[in-house]
N, C-alpha and C positions, 0 to 999 in steps of 0.2 A: 198122782198126788198133787194137792194144791199147795202153792207156796205164796208167801207174802214178802215182798221186797221193799216195803216202805221204810224199814229201819236202815237201809243202805245210805251211804253218803251221796251227795248230789252228783259227784263225779261217777260213782259206781252206778247210780240210777241212770245216768246218761248212757253209759256203756250198755246196761241192761236193755234200755229202750231201743238201742241200735241193733241189738242181737236177738231180741225176743222173737222176732218173726222167723228167723232161721232155726232157733232152738225150740220153737213152739211152746214157749213159756209165757205165762201171764201172772200178774200180781193180783191175787184174790184177797179180799178183806178177811175172809175166814180161813185163809191158808196158814200153814206153819211158817213162822218167821225165819228169814234167812239173814245171817249176819256175816261179818268179815273179821278175821283176826290175822294180824301179821305175825309171822314166825320166821326165825332164821333157818329152820330145819328143812323146809321144803314145802311142797304144795300137796294138799289133800282136802277132800270134802267129807266132813264128819256129820253123820246123822245122829241127832240127840233125841231125847225123849220129848223135847219141846220144839224142835225145828231142825235147822241145818246150819253148820258153820263152814264157811269157805276159808281155809287156812292158806295164806299166800305169803311169799317172801317180799313181793313188791307189786305195784299196780299193773305191771305188764302181765302178770299171771292171772289177773282177775277174770279176763274173758275165758281163759282156759279152764279156770275153776267153774265158771258158769256152765261150760260145756260138759264137764264131769257131772255137775248136778243134774243137767238135763238127761244125761245117760243113766243116771242112778248109780254112778260109779263111786259108791261110798267106801271110805277107808278110815282107819285110825293110824295109818303109817305114813309119815311124810316121805315124799319122793323128791329128792333134790336134783335139779337138772345138772347134767355133767358138763354143760357148756356155760360160758359166760354170755355169749350172744348166739342167737339162732336167727339167721337172716336169709332172705331169698332175693334173687335178682329178677326183676320183671322187665323183659325186653319190650320197649314201647317204640322201637325204631324200625320194625318190620311190619309190612302190611299197614293196616289202619292204626292210628294213634288212639289208645283207649280214652274215652270221654270220662268226665268226672264221676258219673254214676257207676261206671264200670270199675273205675279206680277204687271207689268206696266199697264196692262189693268185695273186691279182692282184699282190701285191708281188713274187712270184717272177718273173712275166712282165715286170713293169716293170723289175726288175733286169737281166734278160736283154737288154732293149732299151736299156739304158744310162741309164735315168732316175735322177736324183739326188734327186728328191723327189716326194712325193705329197701333194696338198692334199685332206684329208678333208672333203668338204662335208656338214656336219651342222647343219641349221637349228635343230631342237629335239630331236634324237634323242640327247641325252646327259642324264645324271642330275645334278640339282642338289638336294641334300638340303633346302635352304631353300625350294625350290619344287617340291613333290611333283606338281603338275599339269603341269610342264614336261616334255614328251615323254610324257605319260600315254597309255598304250595304243598307243604308237607304236613299240615295240620298241627303246627307247632303250638306248644303251651305258651301262654302269655305269662308275664310276671305275676299277675293277679291269680291266675289259675294255679301256678306252682305254690303260692302262699296258701291258697285255699286247700290244696291237697295236703300240704304240710300240717295245717291246722286240724284236718280230719284225722290224719295219722296220729297226732298227739293226743287225741281223745283216748286212744288205746295204749298210750305210752310207747308207740312204735316210732323208732328213729327212721325218718325218711332220708336216705343217703343218695345224693346225686352220683350217678355213674355215667361219666361223659368220655369223650375221646379228645386227646390233645396231641396226637401225632399222626395216626392213620385212621382207617374206617370212616373217612370223610368224603366219600365219592359224591354224595348228593350236593353239598355246598360247593365243592371244588369244580363242579361242572359249569358254574357261572363265571362270567368274565370278570366280575368284581373281585374274585378270589384268585385270579391267576398269578398275582404277585407273591402269594404264599403257598403255591402248589409246587411240589417237587415233581412227582409223577404219580399217575393213577389217583389213589385216594390218600396220598401222603403229604403232610405239610413240609414246607421248605425250612430245614434247620439252618440256623445262622442268619436268618433274615429278620430284621427288627420288626417288620409288620406281622410276622408269625407270632412273635412273643406278645405283641399288643393284642392280637386276637385271642391268644390263650389267656392272657390276663383278664380280658373282658368276659371270657367263659367262666373263669373261677369267680370273678366278682359277681356275676349274675347269679350263680348258685349260692354264694355266701349271703347275698342280699335277700334272697327269696325263700331259702330253706333254712330251718333253724339248726340242723345238724352241723357240727363242726368237723365232720369227716367228709371226704370226697374221694371217689375212685376216678383217677385221671386217665385210665385206659392205657394207651401207648402200645397196644398189642398189634401184631401182624403187620408191622411196617417192613415187609420183606425187601423192598427195593429202595429203602432209605438211602439217600445220597447218590 
């Protein structure tokens, strides 16, 4: 079936253009018009005599509605999500660090599945100017790359949440001599040391300056030998 997406808002057209290759959709001049209506009741795609209407509660659901349209999953019954947030965590700290194109691909698929947020798990793979050996030779993200990733996630109204570590799981940076003053043992930071809290403050500051989400996961797990 042919569809015409020209009546969509510029924001929705942008999302459509990012997803049309995956969904194998195109906007045809002689296609049936597709429109969007906001409803508090839930999400569904209605086929009418003159086209199709994507009923959504908010812009986060638009990509999911496009997916339903591509599947031909038409309905006249709203389906309200039973969750307030649907989020996934992407581990970028094992093996190779995902590059920007790979990140964008993951965001597109997450949007199609209806995810509202992505937790970017980055133990030490981000740049901090005050600590040149943090993420050294690990393919760390620069501040500019984090901002670019955040902007791409916002296209789909996806909240990009930093998921870092502020107590343990820091074997990679703690192997360097420059971090021995904040090392307790193994991969654990030294509690009670001023330099440790200066490091943690810089971690949080870096995330706050480069990602728009006001939420942060500070980790603190598996510090089995703390103290």
